[in-house]
N, C-alpha and C positions, 0 to 999 in steps of 0.2 A: 549711408545713401548717395547716388550718384550726382553728384552738381552741373548742373548744364545751365552754358549763362544764358543771359537775354540777344533771342535775336536780331541780329545787327544789322544798318537800316543801309543804303547802299552809299549812302557818307560813307560814314564809318566804314566799310568793308573799302573806302576808293583809299580811305584815310591811312589803315594800317597798311594799305598798297605803295603807300606815298614815303610810310615811313620803315621799309622795309623791313614788316612784321613779318610779311608775310615765306616763306619760306618750303622750297623744295629740294635738298640737298637731289645729284650736287652742282645742281642749277642754278646759281643767286641772278637774282630780280633788280635791276635799276628804272626807277620810276622816271618818263621824260615828258609828260604831259596830259595833262588832263581834257575832257571835252574833247577831239582830237576831229575834225574831217579827214575822211579818211573820201569820197568818193562822192562827185558832188555836193547836195544840200543832205547827206548823208553822212551821220555822226559816229564815232564810238566813246567810249564815255571813255579811254584813260590808253593811254601808246606806252608802251613797254621796250627793256632790251632786257632778252635772257640772253645768259651767256654762261658758257662750259669752257673751260680752259682757254683758248683764242676764238672759238668761236662766238659770233655775236650774231645775234638776231633780232627785228623788230616785230614788237605785236600791236596790232590792234584788239581792245579787249569792251569785253562789252559784261558789264557785269549788272550781276540778279540776286537780288537780295534776297524772293520769295523761295523756297525748295520745294517748289509742289512738280508735279510729274511737267505739268502744261508750263511753267514759269520755264522747266532745263529743254522742252521742244522749243519753243518760244523763242529760245535765245539763237537755237544750233540754228531754226529755217531765216535769223535774220541776220545770222552770219553768215550764211550760204544763198544770202541773196544778196551780197557788197561784192565789190569791186575792190581788190584792196593793190595799193599802188605797187612795183615790182619789189619782193625781199619784203614784204611785210604780208604775218601770215594771222590766223583769224585766233582768238584765245575766248573761251568763256568763263568769266569768273563767278565762283557762288558760295555760300558758305559751306558747304559739304556738296563732295559729290560718292556716290554706291559706286562700288565697282561694278558695273551694271553703267551706273553711266559712263564711269569711262570706257571701256569698252563700245558703248555705240561709240561715243567722238571718234576714239579713234580711227572703227570702220569708215568715218565721214572724213575724215581725218583737218580737223579740227580739232587745236589745242584748248587742253580746259586745267585751269586750280582752282583747291577751294582754302579755307582757315583752318583744313583741320589736319595739314600737309599730306591732303592727294591731292593728283595728277599726272595730266600726261600733258608732253610737251611734244610738239613733231615737227622738225622740220625739212623738210622734203630735199630726200638725194644726202643728206646727212646726217644725221641721227635722232633717235625718240627715245623721249625717257616717261618711263610710266611707273608710279607709286601707290598701291591703297593698301587701306587696312586699319589710316586713321580714324579713331572713333565721331560720331557725333555728338558736339557737343551740344549745338543747338536744335537735338532734339526731342526736349521737350518744356522749352524756354515758353513756349503761348500757350494755354487753358484752350486748344482747337477743342471744338464738343465734337465728338464720333461721329459721324453721320451713320453709324454701318449697325448699332448699336440704339434700345429702348425708342423709342416711338418716332425720334427722325429719321430711325431703318427706313420707315415705311414709304418714303421718301425715294429709296434703295430699289424698296419690294412693288411700286407701283410699277416699276418696267421691267419688270417681271411677268407680269400679266399683260402688256405694252409695249412696245419695241419706240413707237414713235406718241409723239402728241404737239400740240399746234402752238398752246401756251403753258404756263407758267397758274395761270387762272385754272387750267383744264387738270392740272396733274392737282391741285389742289384741294376738286371739286371730285375725282376721281377717287381719289387719298380718304376723304370724309364718308363719303357714300359705302364706299369700301368697310367700313370701324364698323363693324360689332354691335362695342359700346356705345360710338355715337348715336347710331341712329336706335338702338332699342335701351339702353341705358343713362341717356341724357350724359354723358361723356363730353368734351369742352373739344371739340373741333380742334384740329392742327390748321396753326397758323399761317397765313399767308408767307408772310418774312419766316418760320422756319420751313417750309417750302422750298425760298428761294434760297437761300443761304447751304441748306444740302445742295439743291443744285448747284453753286456757287463750285460746290468740294469737290463733286462727281464730277466736275466741269475741267479741276486742277488737274486730278486723279486722269483724264483721261478715259473714263468713263463714258459720259454720256460729248454729244457735242450741241449746240446750240448757234444756228443758220438760220435758214426758214423755218423749220416747226426743232425741236429738241428730240434728238434723238440718241440712243443708244448706241452705238461702239462698238463696246466688250463685255459681253455677258457671259464669258466664262470670269473675266477676274472682276466683276459684278458680282455673282455667286458665290467666288471666292473671299471674296475681303467680307461679303453677308455671316458665310462661314466658321472664316476666322472671329470676329468680331462679334457674336452669338451667344449672349444673357440666357442662363436657363431662367426659368419663373420666378420672380418670387413669391414663391406660396405662402398666403398668411396659415393656411390649416389646412389638415388633409386627413381625409377619411375613408376607408376602406370598409364596407361594405354587403352584405350574402343578401341579393333580392331571391324570393324566389321565381322571378321568370327571365328569362335569359333574352341570348339576342333578341333578332328585331322589336321583340315583346316588349326589353326591358326599352331600345330607343324610342320606343310607341307613349309609353308610362312617364319615360323621363320628358320627352318631350307635354304634355299631355299635364303634366304637374308643373313644369315650369311656367306653361302660358298663363294658366291662373291665376299666377303671380308675375306675373311679365316680368319675365328672367330668363336673361340670356345665359346657354346655357353652349359648347361646343366640341368638341371633342377632339382630346391632345395629338399630334402630331403622329406620337408611334402609336396612337388606336385607331388611327387614320391611314395603315399602311398600306392596307390591301384595299386601299382607292385604287391605288396607285401605282401598286408593286407586288410583285410575292412576295411572300417572308409567314413565317410562321410563328404566330406568338401565342400564347398564354390569354387563356378565355376571361381576359380581364376586359374591362372597357373604363379607358378611365375619359374621365369630366373637366374643364375650367366653367368655372363659373363666380361671377364675383361675388357674389353673396350666399356661403353656405349652409347656416343653420336656415334659412330661408325654407330653402329642398330638403332639408335633411329630415326638417318638422311633417312633410308628408311624404315621406319615403316609407312605405312599408317594410324593410329589409329593417336586420342585426348590425349590429358592428361587430367586424371580425381582423382578424389576420390570418383565419384560417380558409384556405381557398375561396374568398373574392372572389366575386363579378361583377362587382362597381365599382367604382374607386371615383373619390370628389376630390378638387381639389381646387382650393378660393386662393384668386388672385385676379388683380386687374392688368394684369399687363394688357396692356391694347393688341401689342400686335399678333399675340394670340389669335385674338379673333379679323385680324383682318384678312379681307377677301376667305371670308365664311364657304364654302363649301356647302349647298343645299341636299338633299335624296330624301323630296315629299319634305318635310316641315324639321326633319332633322339636320343642324350643322356639323360635318363634317371641319377640317383643318385642311388650309390651303395645297395643295402639294409642295411650295414653296418653306413651309415652315414643316412637314415634315420630312424634306430633305437639311432641314437646321437638326431638327431632333435627331435624325440619323445620324449625321455629322457627329452629335456632340456624343456620341456613342460610341459599344466598343464595335472589336473588328468589322462583326456578323453587320451589323447593323450598318457603319460603316460602308459595308461592301451595299448590302443592302439601295444607298443613298445614291450608287452609281446609276441602279432603275431610272429611279426616281429625277437623278439629275437630267440625263435623256429624255425624259419627257419633256421638262421643261424647254432644255434647248430644241429639241422639236416646235415644242407648242409656239416660241419667240421669232423659229426660222419662215413660218406657216399663220404669221400676224395675229 
């Protein structure tokens, strides 16, 4: 198993730079001073001298200990906004740079070095050095909760319904309002602190921005993240039945029986595909419900794996019930849940997911 180091603090990073432990062959670095003034009241974290053969140049270093996309662009924008004395160039210093980030630095003509042997050093009119491929030694150093999985993903999912909100409280209320298990199964509502923490990560990932409102900025990236980290439901029990009715009559029967025991039920994403896209599927209705035995006692059907027309999946995964779409009294899965289940399927499923993706993006564009 790979061993990752603890994420360094800014003080520790600058100490490594001072002690000559930051390297980028064939270039060498010499530490000059810390917390230096470069223009008026503006300061940078350090001044260093870069040497290659007989070529030397001075660099003003901005150190960012956070390895988030937001911290990366914050550092770039800060350096771009500063004016430097003649012969002094800007440099960003972070624990790790991806190759794409190094390319972004090169494009804006700002140098950057990290603690993993990656960097780009640009001296206009003289030379430029670009090195990448160093492994991220800090990628799992902190047990950060993945906000694109499980219940916390509802914070991300709510932005697929509306692209902007006025307050964190509004997002909190909207999530719990759309959670079928909170409204009909006495599940504990998501907390305001969880919403706030997830929003912070969405900001750091540059997916949402907060000014006067909380605004979705990159819907494509949000959907990509949700798909990348999607986990199939934790199914406790699965039963397949042959019931003597089908189609609309079967759905009406399920609604009636579930209503008598106050049991929330919802079609799976795969069974809800034809609500949002065109796809040929087998004649099998798959249903999520939190307590299977309660419904089985009521159903007039025989358990079988031979040509069943009803599949019951016992699960209390709240994201599956989030944003249920009602047709009469029957609940279909949300278009987002359909999209995620299709993307987790085979090539044919993923091709159909493209239809649902177009629908999701169109709805967001239309507000």
